[in-house]
C-alpha positions in Angstrom: 0.2 -0.1 -0.1 1.3 3.4 -1.3 1.2 5.7 2.5 1.1 8.6 0.8 -1.9 7.9 -1.2 -3.6 6.3 1.9 -2.9 9.8 4.0 -3.8 11.7 1.2 -7.3 9.7 0.6 -7.9 10.1 4.9 -6.8 13.7 5.3 -9.3 14.7 2.2 -12.3 12.4 3.6 -12.1 14.2 6.9 -11.4 17.9 5.4 -14.4 17.2 3.2 -16.7 15.9 6.1 -15.4 18.5 8.5 -18.8 20.2 9.0 -20.3 16.9 10.2 -17.8 15.9 12.1 -18.1 19.2 14.2 -21.6 18.7 14.4 -21.6 15.1 15.5 -18.7 16.1 17.9 -21.0 19.0 19.2 -24.2 16.5 19.2 -21.8 14.1 21.2 -20.6 16.8 23.8 -24.1 17.6 25.0 -25.7 14.0 25.3 -22.4 13.2 26.9 -22.9 16.0 29.3 -26.2 15.7 29.9 -26.1 11.5 30.0 -25.4 9.9 33.3 -23.4 6.9 33.7 -24.8 5.5 36.1 -27.0 2.9 35.0 -26.0 1.6 31.9 -23.5 2.3 28.8 -26.5 2.0 26.7 -26.7 5.7 25.5 -23.2 6.0 24.6 -22.8 2.6 22.6 -26.5 3.4 20.6 -26.0 7.4 20.6 -22.0 7.5 19.5 -23.0 4.0 17.0 -25.4 5.7 15.1 -23.2 8.8 14.6 -20.7 6.7 13.3 -23.4 5.2 10.9 -24.1 8.4 9.2 -20.7 9.2 9.1 -20.0 6.2 7.2 -23.1 6.4 4.8 -21.3 10.4 4.0 -18.4 8.4 2.3 -20.5 7.4 -0.4 -19.8 7.7 -4.3 -21.5 11.1 -5.6 -21.5 13.4 -2.6 -18.4 14.7 -3.2 -17.4 13.7 -7.3 -13.7 15.1 -7.0 -12.9 12.8 -4.2 -14.1 9.8 -6.2 -12.2 10.6 -9.2 -8.8 11.0 -7.5 -9.6 8.0 -5.4 -10.2 5.8 -8.5 -7.0 7.2 -9.9 -4.6 6.4 -6.7 -2.2 3.6 -6.9 -3.9 1.3 -4.7 -5.5 -1.7 -5.4 -9.6 -2.4 -4.0 -8.7 -3.8 -0.5 -6.4 -1.0 0.0 -8.7 1.7 -1.4 -11.2 -0.3 1.4 -9.0 0.8 4.4 -7.6 4.2 3.2 -11.4 5.5 2.6 -12.4 3.3 6.1 -9.9 5.1 8.2 -11.9 8.2 7.4 -15.3 7.7 9.1 -13.5 5.2 11.7 -11.8 8.4 12.6 -14.7 10.3 12.8 -16.3 7.9 15.0 -13.8 7.5 17.5 -13.6 11.1 18.3 -17.3 11.4 19.2 -17.0 8.6 20.7 -14.0 10.2 23.1 -15.5 13.5 23.0 -19.1 11.7 24.5 -16.6 9.9 27.0 -15.0 13.2 27.5 -18.2 15.3 28.3 -19.5 12.5 30.7 -16.0 12.8 32.5 -16.8 16.7 32.8 -20.2 16.3 34.4 -18.5 13.8 36.7 -20.6 10.7 35.5 -17.9 9.2 33.1 -18.2 5.4 32.2 -15.8 3.3 33.4 -12.7 2.8 30.9 -13.6 -1.4 30.0 -17.3 0.5 28.9 -16.1 3.1 27.1 -13.6 0.3 25.3 -16.5 -1.7 24.9 -18.7 1.2 23.6 -15.9 2.4 20.9 -15.7 -1.3 19.7 -19.4 -1.2 18.7 -19.1 1.9 17.0 -16.2 0.8 14.9 -17.9 -2.3 14.1 -21.5 -0.6 13.2 -19.7 1.9 11.1 -18.1 -0.1 8.8 -21.2 -2.6 8.8 -22.5 0.5 7.3 -19.6 1.0 4.9 -20.8 -1.3 2.9 -24.0 0.5 2.3 -22.3 3.5 0.5 -22.1 0.8 -2.8 -25.2 -0.5 -2.8 -28.9 0.7 -3.5 -32.0 0.3 -2.9 -32.9 -3.1 -0.8 -29.4 -4.2 -0.4 -28.7 -0.6 0.9 -31.1 -0.7 3.4 -30.4 -4.2 4.6 -27.0 -3.2 5.0 -28.1 -0.7 7.5 -30.1 -2.8 9.0 -27.2 -5.1 10.0 -25.0 -1.5 11.1 -28.5 -1.1 13.7 -28.6 -4.9 14.3 -24.5 -5.2 15.0 -25.6 -2.3 18.1 -28.1 -4.2 19.5 -26.2 -7.5 19.1 -23.2 -6.0 20.6 -24.9 -4.1 23.9 -27.0 -7.8 24.3 -23.0 -9.6 24.7 -22.2 -6.6 26.6 -24.8 -6.7 29.3 -25.2 -10.6 29.1 -22.8 -11.0 32.5 -19.3 -9.8 33.0 -16.1 -10.3 31.8 -17.4 -13.1 29.6 -19.7 -10.8 28.2 -17.3 -8.0 27.5 -14.7 -10.6 25.9 -18.0 -12.1 23.6 -18.4 -8.3 22.5 -14.9 -7.4 21.8 -15.0 -11.1 19.7 -18.1 -10.1 18.1 -17.5 -6.7 16.8 -13.6 -7.5 16.1 -14.8 -10.0 13.6 -18.3 -8.1 12.1 -15.6 -5.1 11.5 -12.9 -7.2 9.7 -15.7 -8.9 7.6 -17.7 -6.0 7.0 -14.1 -4.4 5.7 -13.4 -7.3 3.6 -16.4 -7.3 2.1 -16.0 -3.0 1.4 -12.8 -4.2 0.0 -13.6 -7.1 -2.4 -16.8 -4.7 -3.6 -14.2 -2.0 -4.5 -11.6 -4.7 -6.2 -13.0 -3.2 -9.3 -10.9 0.0 -9.7 -7.7 -2.0 -8.9 -5.2 -0.5 -11.0 -3.8 -3.4 -12.8 
């Protein structure tokens, strides 16, 4: 993978969506500040994952035609292009989750570090699953968005199912979901291989 091409793709994607990321961070700051963590970490998991899904959907073709054209001409294979394009929404969703946690900390009711890790894993997995919807249309696109939402529900159910075993199961589920989603995204982008 050409590091310069990947860095250029990620930085341009982030620059193009800077307003959306700023609004998402502002929303996360407000939600995190007013939401107490006294009872559950459902709020950060569901809120930040939904924001991650929305940020992933902004990466679809046609929104920034100049980026689409330059990315297709980059010296990257389909899988490499997928990883580069996935980094932008993943970084944005991570930032939103960090802002949420920071706002909770400022209000004195931050979730414990383990709960933050569990929420972040769910956010990244659902964001990567939703990224596949950007290259689909119609019922397939809708089904992929539903799968991303379902990933949040499953991750939450696993995380709350009981102690360290539930937390481990949630992390494994999110890692596998994210891996296979990114792999599928790369296969779909393989038609843009330069060779």
